[in-house]
C-alpha positions in Angstrom: -20.8 4.4 12.7 -17.1 5.1 13.3 -15.3 7.6 11.2 -12.1 6.8 9.3 -8.9 7.3 11.3 -5.7 7.2 9.3 -3.3 4.7 10.8 0.1 6.0 11.9 2.2 3.0 10.9 2.1 -0.1 8.7 1.7 -2.4 11.7 -1.2 -0.4 13.2 -2.9 -0.4 9.8 -2.5 -4.1 9.3 -3.7 -4.9 12.8 -6.7 -2.6 12.2 -7.5 -4.4 8.9 -7.4 -7.7 10.7 -9.5 -6.4 13.6 -12.2 -5.1 11.1 -12.0 -8.5 9.2 -11.0 -6.5 6.1 -7.4 -7.9 5.8 -8.3 -10.2 2.9 -10.1 -7.3 1.1 -7.0 -5.2 1.6 -4.9 -8.0 -0.1 -7.5 -8.2 -2.9 -7.3 -4.4 -3.4 -3.5 -4.4 -3.5 -3.5 -7.3 -6.1 -6.1 -5.5 -8.2 -4.4 -2.1 -8.3 -0.9 -3.6 -8.9 -2.3 -5.8 -11.7 -4.1 -2.7 -13.2 -0.7 -1.0 -13.2 0.8 -4.0 -14.9 3.1 -4.7 -11.9 1.5 -7.8 -10.4 2.4 -8.4 -6.8 0.4 -11.7 -6.5 -0.2 -11.8 -2.8 -2.0 -15.0 -1.8 -4.8 -14.8 0.7 -2.6 -16.8 3.1 -0.1 -13.9 3.2 0.6 -12.8 6.8 0.7 -9.1 7.7 4.5 -9.4 8.2 5.0 -11.0 4.7 2.7 -8.4 3.2 4.8 -5.6 4.7 8.1 -7.1 3.4 6.8 -8.0 -0.1 5.2 -4.6 -0.6 8.4 -2.9 0.5 10.6 -5.0 -1.8 8.3 -4.5 -4.8 8.3 -0.7 -4.3 12.0 -0.7 -3.8 12.6 -2.6 -7.1 10.2 -0.2 -8.9 11.9 2.9 -7.7 15.3 1.4 -8.4 14.7 -0.2 -11.9 11.3 0.9 -13.3 10.7 4.5 -12.2 8.0 5.2 -14.8 6.1 2.1 -13.7 6.5 3.2 -10.1 5.0 6.6 -10.9 2.1 4.9 -12.8 1.4 2.7 -9.8 1.2 5.7 -7.5 -1.2 7.3 -9.9 -3.4 4.2 -10.2 -3.5 3.6 -6.4 -4.1 7.4 -6.1 -1.4 8.2 -3.5 -1.5 11.9 -2.9 1.4 13.6 -4.8 2.0 16.1 -2.0 2.6 13.3 0.5 5.2 11.6 -1.8 6.9 14.9 -2.4 7.3 15.5 1.4 9.4 12.3 1.7 13.2 12.4 1.8 14.5 10.5 -1.3 18.1 10.3 -0.2 17.9 6.7 1.1 16.0 4.5 -1.3 15.4 1.8 1.3 13.8 4.3 3.6 11.9 6.0 0.8 10.5 2.7 -0.4 9.3 1.8 3.1 7.6 5.1 3.5 6.0 4.9 0.0 4.8 1.3 0.8 3.0 2.8 3.9 1.4 5.5 1.7 0.2 2.9 -0.8 -1.1 0.7 2.0 -2.8 3.7 3.7 -4.6 4.7 0.4 -5.6 1.1 -0.3 -6.9 0.7 3.3 -9.0 3.9 2.9 -10.6 2.4 -0.3 -11.4 -0.9 1.4 -12.6 0.8 4.6 -15.0 3.2 2.8 -16.3 0.5 0.5 -17.1 -1.6 3.5 -18.9 1.2 5.3 -20.9 2.9 2.5 
């Protein structure tokens, strides 16, 4: 049984999810947690990895920009480690939202990966 290896980039994470045939589960998990946070992202199962990357980045950008309390709630629900978010440089919101999107994806991928394994 292989052990969990945290991906180093969004692209490597998404290709790993596809390789493991868990990409649709990742989409389901994202939809579930975003709905739970009352910030539906509504990703159809036909969403390509590139579309997913863009839509997630845009959604998080808008939350940081216009709905900060909801953004914090989403991070709490997804269970993104607070220390990882605090390490990010918040001076450029575009850059920050891209990095946070990766942290969200990474956490969701961990949930899907472990649920599949155990």
